[in-house]
NUMIVO-72308 format. One record per residue (C-alpha): x, y, z; residue in three letters. Coordinates in steps of 0.05 Angstrom, whole numbers, plus 5000, padded with zeros to 4 digits. Layout:
XYZALA/...
***
This chain:
277030783803MET/282830933756ALA/290030793774ALA/294731383780ALA/299631453724SER/303031993682ALA/297531903629ALA/291831943679GLN/287332543669GLU/285632623743PHE/288532373808ILE/282632413856ALA/280033113837VAL/286633413813ARG/290433383748THR/297633143750PRO/299733843727ARG/296234163787GLU/299833673833ILE/306533803801VAL/305434553809ASP/303634463883ARG/309734023894ALA/314134553864ALA/311135073910CYS/312134623971ALA/319334493950ALA/320635233942GLY/318235444011THR/321935474076CYS/315835204112GLY/319434684154GLY/316633994168PRO/309734154140GLU/312434364072ALA/317033754070ARG/311033314088GLY/306833624033ALA/312433533983GLU/313232804003ALA/305832693994ALA/305733013925TYR/311732603903ARG/308331963927TRP/301832123890VAL/305732243826LEU/310031613832ALA/305930993848PRO/310230403870GLY/314130833920THR/313230813996PRO/307731254024ALA/310331844065PRO/307331634132VAL/305630894131THR/310930674081GLY/305630264044THR/307430123971VAL/301830083920CYS/303129943847GLU/296830333830TYR/294030883873LEU/286530923881TYR/282531453918ASP/281730963976ALA/289330893982ASP/290131653983LEU/284631714036ALA/287731164079ALA/294531514078GLU/291132174093GLU/287631864153ARG/294131554178ALA/297532234171ALA/291932564211LEU/292632044266LEU/300132144268THR/299332904269ALA/294832844330ARG/299132334368ASP/302032694428ALA/307032124436GLY/310532324371ARG/315732874366SER/313333564345LYS/317233524280ALA/314132854263GLU/307133114278ARG/308233734236ARG/310933314178HIS/304732864182ALA/300333494183ARG/303533714117GLY/302233024088VAL/295033044111ALA/293833744084ASP/296833564016ALA/293032914008LEU/286633254031GLY/287633773977TRP/288833233924VAL/282432883947LEU/278533543946GLY/277233554021PHE/276134214057ALA/282534494089PRO/283834294161LEU/283334844212ASN/284934494278ASP/
***
């Protein structure tokens, strides 16, 4: 697996340009916690060495497994009824964004 970097051709199944474009769209919406979660996920993917949006894990290099682990943590947080609604919605945005980067089918639950 290749490490994520500005020179990397693909991050999971997306190009850095595709991710930058998606991040700009997320930043430009008034979508609430989901949009902010998605934007945080895209920023993290593009900037290895920064804390992950849900777990806070810092990886010098991001591999597909790191992205998938954060996506899984975000899904678990989104489904945790003990969390606030805003926190669950933020985590849902993170999960959706990372799922897109990884090429997973969109969530519909």
